[in-house]
C-alpha positions as CSV (number, residue, x, y, z in Angstrom):
1,X,118.8,66.8,98.2
2,X,117.7,65.6,101.6
3,X,114.1,66.7,102.2
4,X,112.1,66.4,105.4
5,X,108.4,67.2,105.5
6,X,106.7,68.2,108.7
7,X,103.0,67.7,108.2
8,X,100.9,69.7,110.7
9,X,97.4,68.7,109.9
10,X,95.3,67.6,112.8
11,X,93.8,64.9,110.6
12,X,97.2,63.2,110.4
13,X,97.3,60.9,107.3
14,X,93.7,61.7,106.4
15,X,94.2,65.3,105.4
16,X,94.1,66.8,101.9
17,X,97.5,68.5,102.5
18,X,99.3,65.2,102.7
19,X,97.9,64.3,99.2
20,X,99.7,67.4,97.9
21,X,102.9,66.4,99.7
22,X,102.9,62.9,98.3
23,X,102.7,64.2,94.7
24,X,105.3,66.9,95.3
25,X,107.7,64.2,96.8
26,X,107.2,61.9,93.8
27,X,108.6,64.6,91.6
28,X,111.4,65.4,94.0
29,X,112.4,61.8,94.2
30,X,112.3,61.4,90.5
31,X,114.9,64.2,90.4
32,X,117.1,62.3,92.9
33,X,116.0,63.6,96.3
34,X,115.6,61.5,99.4
35,X,112.7,62.4,101.6
36,X,111.1,61.7,105.0
37,X,107.6,62.7,106.1
38,X,106.9,63.4,109.7
39,X,103.2,63.3,110.7
40,X,103.2,65.7,113.7
41,X,99.8,64.4,114.9
42,X,101.5,61.0,115.5
43,X,104.2,62.6,117.7
44,X,104.2,63.8,121.3
45,X,105.0,67.5,121.2
46,X,104.3,69.7,124.3
47,X,103.7,73.4,124.0
48,X,106.5,75.8,124.8
49,X,106.4,77.0,128.5
50,X,108.2,80.2,127.7
51,X,110.7,79.8,130.5
52,X,113.8,80.4,128.4
53,X,115.6,77.4,129.9
54,X,116.7,76.3,126.5
55,X,118.6,79.6,126.4
56,X,119.7,79.9,130.0
57,X,120.0,76.6,131.8
58,X,120.4,73.9,129.1
59,X,121.6,76.0,126.1
60,X,120.2,74.6,122.8
61,X,118.1,72.0,124.5
62,X,114.5,72.2,125.8
63,X,113.7,71.0,129.3
64,X,110.7,69.0,127.9
65,X,111.4,65.4,127.0
66,X,109.2,64.4,124.1
67,X,109.3,63.9,120.3
68,X,111.2,67.1,119.7
69,X,114.4,65.3,121.0
70,X,114.4,63.5,117.6
71,X,112.7,66.1,115.5
72,X,115.2,69.0,116.1
73,X,118.2,67.0,114.9
74,X,116.2,65.8,111.9
75,X,115.3,69.4,111.1
76,X,118.9,70.5,111.2
77,X,120.2,67.5,109.1
78,X,117.8,68.4,106.3
79,X,118.8,70.5,103.3
80,X,115.1,71.4,102.7
81,X,112.3,71.4,105.2
82,X,108.8,71.4,104.0
83,X,106.1,72.8,106.3
84,X,102.8,71.3,105.2
85,X,99.5,72.3,106.9
86,X,96.0,73.3,106.1
87,X,94.5,76.7,106.8
88,X,92.6,76.8,110.2
89,X,90.7,80.0,110.8
90,X,93.0,82.0,108.4
91,X,96.2,80.8,110.1
92,X,98.4,77.8,110.8
93,X,96.8,74.9,112.9
94,X,97.7,74.8,116.6
95,X,99.7,71.6,116.0
96,X,102.0,73.3,113.5
97,X,102.3,76.4,115.7
98,X,103.3,74.3,118.7
99,X,106.0,72.6,116.6
100,X,107.3,76.0,115.3
101,X,107.4,77.4,118.9
102,X,109.6,74.4,119.9
103,X,112.2,75.4,117.4
104,X,113.3,78.2,119.8
105,X,116.5,76.2,120.9
106,X,117.9,76.7,117.4
107,X,118.5,80.3,118.3
108,X,120.5,82.3,120.9
109,X,118.7,84.8,123.1
110,X,120.8,87.7,121.9
111,X,119.3,90.3,119.5
112,X,120.6,91.5,116.1
113,X,119.3,93.6,113.3
114,X,118.1,91.5,110.4
115,X,117.3,94.3,108.0
116,X,117.0,98.0,108.6
117,X,114.4,98.4,111.4
118,X,113.7,94.7,111.8
119,X,115.3,92.5,114.4
120,X,115.7,88.8,115.3
121,X,117.5,86.4,117.6
122,X,121.1,85.3,116.8
123,X,121.4,81.9,115.1
124,X,123.0,79.1,117.1
125,X,123.8,76.8,114.2
126,X,125.8,77.7,111.0
127,X,123.8,75.4,108.8
128,X,120.1,75.9,108.6
129,X,117.8,74.2,106.0
130,X,115.9,76.2,103.5
131,X,112.2,76.0,103.8
132,X,109.1,75.5,101.5
133,X,105.5,75.8,102.4
134,X,102.6,73.5,101.1
135,X,99.1,74.5,102.3
136,X,95.5,73.6,101.6
137,X,92.3,75.5,102.1
138,X,88.7,74.3,101.8
139,X,87.6,77.7,100.7
140,X,88.0,79.0,97.2
141,X,90.5,81.9,96.6
142,X,94.3,82.3,97.0
143,X,93.7,85.2,99.5
144,X,93.0,82.5,102.1
145,X,96.7,82.0,102.4
146,X,97.8,85.6,103.2
147,X,98.4,85.1,106.9
148,X,100.2,81.8,106.4
149,X,102.4,83.4,103.8
150,X,103.4,86.2,106.1
151,X,103.9,83.8,109.0
152,X,106.3,81.6,107.2
153,X,108.2,84.4,105.5
154,X,108.8,85.9,109.0
155,X,109.7,82.5,110.3
156,X,112.3,82.1,107.6
157,X,113.8,85.4,108.6
158,X,113.8,84.5,112.2
159,X,115.5,81.2,111.5
160,X,118.2,82.8,109.3
161,X,117.1,81.0,106.2
162,X,115.0,81.4,103.0
163,X,111.5,80.5,102.1
164,X,112.2,79.3,98.5
165,X,108.7,78.4,97.4
166,X,105.0,78.5,98.5
167,X,102.4,76.1,97.1
168,X,98.8,76.8,97.9
169,X,95.7,74.9,96.9
170,X,92.4,76.5,97.5
171,X,89.2,74.6,96.7
172,X,91.0,71.8,98.6
173,X,88.0,69.6,99.2
174,X,88.1,68.7,95.5
175,X,90.6,66.0,96.6
176,X,87.7,64.2,98.2
177,X,86.2,63.8,94.8
178,X,89.1,61.8,93.3
179,X,86.7,59.1,92.1
180,X,84.3,61.6,90.5
181,X,84.5,61.2,86.7
182,X,84.3,64.9,86.1
183,X,87.0,65.8,88.7
184,X,89.4,63.0,88.0
185,X,91.1,64.6,84.9
186,X,91.3,67.9,86.7
187,X,93.0,66.3,89.7
188,X,95.3,64.3,87.5
189,X,96.5,67.5,85.7
190,X,97.1,69.2,89.1
191,X,99.0,66.3,90.5
192,X,101.3,66.5,87.4
193,X,101.9,70.1,88.3
194,X,102.9,69.2,91.9
195,X,105.3,66.5,90.6
196,X,106.8,69.1,88.3
197,X,107.2,71.5,91.3
198,X,109.1,68.7,93.2
199,X,111.5,68.2,90.3
200,X,112.1,71.9,89.8
201,X,112.9,72.4,93.5
202,X,115.5,69.7,93.5
203,X,117.0,70.7,90.1
204,X,116.8,74.5,90.4
205,X,116.0,75.2,94.1
206,X,113.0,77.2,92.9
207,X,109.7,76.9,91.1
208,X,109.4,78.7,87.8
209,X,107.1,81.7,87.5
210,X,104.9,79.9,84.9
211,X,104.6,76.8,87.1
212,X,103.8,78.9,90.1
213,X,101.0,80.6,88.3
214,X,99.6,77.2,87.0
215,X,99.6,75.8,90.5
216,X,97.4,78.8,91.6
217,X,94.7,78.4,89.0
218,X,91.3,77.5,90.2
219,X,90.4,73.9,89.4
220,X,86.7,74.7,89.0
221,X,84.9,78.0,88.9
222,X,84.5,79.3,92.5
223,X,80.7,79.7,92.0
224,X,80.4,76.1,91.1
225,X,82.6,75.0,93.9
226,X,80.5,76.9,96.4
227,X,77.3,75.6,95.0
228,X,78.3,71.9,95.3
229,X,80.2,72.5,98.5
230,X,77.1,73.9,100.2
231,X,74.9,71.1,98.9
232,X,77.4,68.6,100.4
233,X,77.3,70.4,103.8
234,X,73.4,70.3,103.7
235,X,73.6,66.5,103.0
236,X,76.0,66.0,105.9
237,X,73.9,68.0,108.2
238,X,70.8,66.0,107.4
239,X,72.7,62.8,108.1
């Protein structure tokens, strides 16, 4: 399996989401996959101008000349595309949304009915990669990912493909405590789960129900996470 990860954290290589991606890819590569990770923060990606020139004047090609010239072909050549990004104000970061908007040339402008009562644009290319979502939230609770889940499910439908799995990690700032003696075993266990998810995706093109549930479990009690989180914010404010 050929996997391409598009990481949309504004922190680039310093974000917690990338730590999740790295463990997931270890498992995928153990199962024989080849992978490439694209750090969108390191690319030049202009925002869509909404002029429809990629549909009308230069079909399938955006008028903007930037990193999307290389990223669109990479997207299409992949068997699986992983969208990886944190939660920003209950939604996808602006960087990831800009990248997604620039996928417009993959479609024709014409309309069609996707399901009864729902509509989308016609696909331009016969082969479209399946997609998977990895996301991280600093707040406790899986409900923080509701908007992102809906967004990428709708995106999969719009792109004529399938969202085969969603991996969400709330309490994400725990990754910053990787050297803490109390957190280290908890993080080690969670990383093993991420590697298992990578292997299952390559071998079965899905994540088992049990593993999905294990990946959702809180790493520490939310009340304790909030207590220590607020104490850390107070420390940072004083600095």
